[in-house]
N, C-alpha and C positions, 0 to 999 in steps of 0.2 A: 154527815153531810161527808162523802169517802173523795180526795183528792186523786187525783192522778201525775203518775208520768211515766217516762214506757225505756226502754231499755232492749238488747239485742240478746238473745242465747246464740251460742252457733254450735250451727251442725256440719262440719268441714267447713268450708269454705263459705257456706249460708246462714246468715242470717237471720232467724225467727225472733218474729217480734214480740214483747212481754213487755203486758200494762200491770205497774206496778200503784198497788191501790194501799191507801191510809186510808185507817179512820180512825176513830177516837171516843172511846166512850166513856162512862160511867162506872165507878168497880174498881176493884185492888188496883195500883197503879202494876205495872208490867209491859213488858216489850213482845209481844211473842212476831212471832216471824213464819209466815207456813207458804207451802209452792214446791213442794219438791223444791230444798234448795241443800245443795252439799255442806260441808263442813266450810269455807273456803267463806260461802252466800250466810254462811248460818253466825258467821264472826262477823258477820258485816253489823251487826245492830252496837256490839263493843267498839267499832269502831266508828258510827256514826253519834257514838250519846258523848264518845271525847271528844269527837271534832268540834261538837255542837258547845260542848262544855270550854272546849278553849277559845273561840267567840266570841264566849259570854251568852249562851243560851241554855236552861236547862229546861228537861224533857217535860210537860207538864205529868202534872200527878194524877195521870188519867190512862185507864185501857186500850195499850195502842199494836192494834194490829196492822201488818204489811203481807199483802197477799201480792204471788208471783201469779201472774198469772198469759196461757191456761196451764193449773197446778198439774198437769199429766208430764210435763216436758220438763226432763230434765235443770237445772240452775246452777253454772259453776261458774266460776271465777273471779275476782275480786272489784272487776266491775261492776258489778249490780249497788256497791256501795253511792255513788253519786246519785243514781232513780229516786236508791233508797230514802237519802236525805233527801231529796227535794220533793219527792209525794209527802216529805213526815213533814220540810217546814212553809209548801207547801197546805198541809189538814193544818197548824198552827197558825198558818197567816200571816206567816212572815214573807212569803212570797206568791203575786197572784195565785191563787190554782188555773187563773185559765192560761197563763204564761206558761205553764208547767209542762200543759199535757201539749203542747205547740215543740216538742223539741222531745226527739230519743237525744240518752242521753248516759255517757258510760264513763269510768275514771275510777281509781283506787284512792279511799279518802287514809292520810295521816294523821294519827292524834291531834295535830297543834291545826288541826280543817285546812291545808294541803294539797293539795291534788299529785298526785303519780301514776304516770303514764304506764297504757296497758295495752296486750295486745288486742287488734281489730280494727280500727278505727276505719281503718280505710271500708269492710263491707259493712259495717256498722251506716258510714256514711251513704253509701249505695242505698240498704234499706228502709235508712230518711228518710233521703229520695222517692222513692218509690211509696211511702208513702205521706208524701206533699208537707214533710216534717224540717224542722231542724233539728241541729246536732250540736248538741254540747261535752265538750273532750276537754280529758288536761293541756296545758299548753305546751307539751311536749308531742303530742298528739294531735294538734292543730293541722300542721301542712303537710299532715296524713291527711286528714277531715277534707283539707280545702282542696286535696284535689277530685272529687265529686263537684262540680262548681256550682251544682242547681238547689245546692241545701244552703241554709244558710248556717253560719259555724261561729259556736262559743267556744274561746278555750281560755279558761280561768285558768289562777294559779291557785287557789282557793277558793274557799265558803266565801268570801267576804265580799273577797271579787262579784262573785257572781250574786249577791244579795244586791250587792249596793246597784251592779245593771240591771239589777226591776225593780231596783227601787227608783232608777233613772238618778242615781246620786253618779251613777261611774261608767259609760258605757263602754263595750270592753270593745278592741280596732279585732275584725278581722281579721284572721292567720294568713299567711300566702301563701298559696297552696305551697308546696314539693319539687323541688328543682330535677329533671330529668339529665340523671348525669352518666357518663359511658366515661367509663372506669380504663386507662390506653395499657396500663404497666402488661397485657399478656404476652407470654414471648409468640414469639418468630420463631418461627420455619427457615427462616434462614442462619437460625442456628445449627442446624439435623445436618451433616455431611453422609454421606454415603443412601442405608434407604431409598431408594430412588422410589421403589417397586412400593413400598409403604408410604412414602408424597404421595403417590399417585387413587392409594386406597385412601387414605387421607380424603382428602380431594371428592372422591366419587362420593363416597361415605357423607361429606360436608353436602355436596351439592346435592340430597337426595331425603337426607338422614336419615341414609341408613346404618342395622347396629354393626357394629365390628368388631372383631378377635384377632389381637393380635399375639402368635406365638413367637417365641423364639430365646436364647441365652440369656443371663445377665446379662446388663449392658450393653445389650443390643439398641436400648433409644426406645424402648415399649413407652413408657413414663413420659416421657419429653416428648415424642409425636401428638400420645393426650394431648398433652397440658397446652399442649397451639393449636390446635382444634378447635374451643371457642374465638381466636383470632382471625379465622378461617367462615365464619358461619354471617350471616347480614344481622344485625344491630333486632329486638324485637321490633314487630309491629304493635301500634296503641293499641289495639287491644289485645295482641301477644303481653305485651308489658301491660296492661290489666292485669289479667287473670295471673302469671305470676308474682301480681302484686298482692296481690288477695291472698292467695296462699299465704306467700312472705310474712302478711300481714295477722292473719292466724296464728303461724308459729312464732311473734313478736323477732322476724330477721331483717324488718324494712328501720335501718338504722336515719331518726332526727325526719323516718317517713320521705328518706330521696328512695325516687323510684330512678332504676335504671334498667341502658335499651343493651345493654350487654345479655347476653344469653347465660340461665344457670350453667353453672358448673361445676359437680357437686362430685366429692371421692370420698365416700368413706371406710372405712377402716375395714380390711377383712375379719377380724372381732363383731364387728355388728353385730345386734338381733335383728329378730324379726322386726317388733315393733320399730327399731329405729328403722330397717329401710323400707318396709311398705308404710308405716301408720301404724298409732293405739295406743298404748301408756293410760293412763287414770281418766284422760279426757280425749282419748282418740284424735291423739296430734297428728298433722303429718309426718309421712315417713322421708326419706331420702328419696325417694322415685317418685315422690309427688314434688319436693323440697324444688328437683329436679328440671319441674317439667315445663316446656317450650326450648331445655336445653342441650346437655351432654351429662348424662352417671357413667361416673368411673370406678368400676369395681376392676385393683390390681389386684394380682395374684389369686383371681379366680377361682382357682379348685381350694384356696385355699379357707373361701368362708363355705358356713354349714350347711350341709345339702336344704335341709328344707325350706332358709332363708334364698338359694336359688331360687327355689322350685316359683316357689313365693312372687317367683318376679312375673313368671310364665304369662299370667294372665293380664295383672297390667304391660305387658308388649305388645297383647295380641286386642287389646282393648280400649288403651286409653284411659282407663280410668280403674284407682284402688277403691273395693269396700273395703273399709274396717269395721267387721259385726264384734261386733262385744255384747254381755247384758243388756248394761243400760244407754246402749249406744248402736248404730246403724247410719255411717255415716261415708257417703265419699267425697274423695277428693280427684281431683286432673293429675294422669302420668302420661301426657306425648312426652314422653323420651328416647332422644338417642343413645343406646347403649354401646356404650366402649367398654371391652373388654382386654385385659393381658394376663399371660401368666406364663410359666418356664415352660420347656415342651416334659421335662420332667421333676420328679424331687430337688435333684443335683444342679438342673439346671442346661447339663451339657449332653444330651443325650447324642446328638451331632456330631460331638468331636471324640471318635476312641480313645484320642489321650484323658480327654480329662472325666470321659463318663467314668459312674460307680461300673458295682459290678456285675449287677441286677439290671444293666441296657440287655436286650430292650424293652422286655418286659419289665422293669419299671418305670417306663415315659406310659407303654400300654396302660397302668395301676395309676395312675395319674390326671395321666388324660380322663379317663372314664370315670372320674369322679362328675366329672359335667354330662348330666344327661342326655341322651340323643335330645330331646323334644326342646331341651334350648339352645344347644346348639342351630336346630336347625331352625333358630332366630336369627341367628346372626348374618346376615345382610350378606356382610364378607370378612371375609378368613383367611389370612395372610402369615406367613411364614416371614417372620424379623431376622435374619443372620445378624451370625453377629460380627465387629462392625472393626475391621482392618487398619492398620497402622498406616499405610498409604491413602484409606480412606479420613484419617485422622487430622495429618496433615495435607489431605488440599485444601485450597483454594476453596469460598463458602460458596455453597450455589448460588446461582442466577435470580434465582425468584425466590422471592422474600412471603409472608403471609401477602402483602397485600399485596400484587401480583394474582395470587392465588383464590384469595375474595376477590377478586372481580367476577372470574371467572364461574365461584360457587356462583353469588348476587345475581349475576344475566342468567342461570341454570334459575338459580328461583323464581325469578320472573319469567321465562316458562312457563313453569309452575301454575305460577300464578293465574297467567291469562288462561291455562286449559281449564284449570280447577275452576274458574268467575264464581260456576253457576252452582255448583257443589256443597257450598256451604261452607263454613266454620272447622267440619269436622276434615275435613279433606282439603289439605295447602300445598300439600308435600305428595312424592312420588312413593312415599311409603307407605302410604297412607292409603292410595289405591287397590282399591280393595275389588273381587267379583266382575263385572258389567264395566264397569269403569274401566278396569285392567286392560279388558278384550277391548277393549274402545283406540286407551290412547298410545297402549303396549303392544299391540299383536305386529309379530313382525313379518318381513316378507321372505318370501318361497326360501331362499338359502340360507336363512338366519333361522323358521325355523324347522329346515330340514336339521343343522347345527344343536339349536335344542332340543332337541326327539337324541339324537344321540348321547348326549351330554345329560340330560337324565336316566338314561339308559344306561351309564358308563360309572354314571358321580350314584346312583340310587336316587335319586331325589323325591324326597315325598311332596304330597299336591303342594304342599307348605312352597318345602322351598324352590318346589321347579315355579308359582307366583312368582316369588324374590327373587329369584332371578330374572323373570322379568323386570321384575322396577326397577332391579338396577341396568340393564338396559336401557330401561328408557330412561335416566338417570344420566347413563352418560353417550345415548344420542343427544341429550337435550345439552351437555356440555362439550359434544361436535356441533351447535347450534343444526341439526337434524330431524326433517322433521317424522321419516320412517324408522325404525327398529330396526337395523341390518346386521350381518351377517357380525359384521368387526364388533359388533356392542354386543352381541352376544357371547361370541368368542369371549372377549371380556370377563364380561359378568359373571358367565361358568368356570373361569379359572378360579373366579377367590370360593371356590367353592371346594370346600374339600368331603374327600372322599370318609363315609363310615367309618370311624375306627374299630381294627379285626386283629385279632394273635394273627 
């Protein structure tokens, strides 16, 4: 007799079903685990052996073979402990074999038989729902798995309670779904004094999810402005929240299974490696650009990031997904992000102030800014300079508008875009994602605007990508104004956010 239990193997945010087969046969006692397991999975047999002994069950004196099918799919992670133990218990006739085959199971076993939380309960529950199975997971993962309301969720604290449930001696209560939380501690724009042009650029960038680059001396408020961007962005829709939660679940970042409606905001240090930024490592884990999916990726001190790391962002920014290719893994992660970057104009930071600039000015500024490649700069829709704040600005009263007022205008513009792209599917929700014929249809300027756009393209030497990004930006500015047609004022403002190429 071959007993079956089911679990999943993760490839990116996709959960691939794995059939855990256990067979007991005559011969010298042995416990063999096959099916391309990694080190953590291969060690499962020792954890299973100790956990069963802790609850008073000894392995039968037979040859035990556990196969993880399909055999050519790599198996990684300690969440295979529970399904291996379940298939073995079914083969030993401790639990009914027909019950274990009705569930997808995942969980790490402690040596005393208790279950430890693992990453990936949400995508595993979605996979179980597609296979019309229930899901068994550790109690700590129960609220996360219960978010998928179409599946039966069993969330025991250990093997004993799970065995008692199957034996009818103590039914497990279904866990309650995790609550949607909304963090209200995001800084407010009302704290920003001066920088009126930067505040306007931040609003435009938020309204269309456009990439933003701020260049200015130290202390000008670049990081302060970036930290207030999430406060003016609309909350995640249920579909977007599910996409974000899937990635964070695989990465093990969902605390107690709580799903947030707040858009992600990731701010990696400039020493981040390429694997940390775009994903990779031994298990091809998601990187910062994927963890910021549907949110903001802020890169402070942009030129200080290594050149290969910055160049690796170019493809994800265009396609909205990151492909992590390794010898033993080839996975895709969604990565539709709004890139916000900040940098000093030169190494010392005071290029525009002759009294503070170093002796190498202006060549030091040209060399420093040249660390950012032209193709990456071309992907920055909004490029603004943030001048130093004067003492008069600091002593002035706070601005009349805070994040609440700006967020209302941004939300109104986003609603217009949602209505405009309602028939385009999930790939296009905002102006920043419009391209090709769709962009020509929704953002064609009037005659005066077209003439100004042609002049700006020639003067600023815009590439084809830059030309289209100005159009997208103008469409967003028109949405903020509530205008149906892109006019000359919208083109003028959009073009003003593009900087001419750096030359010596």
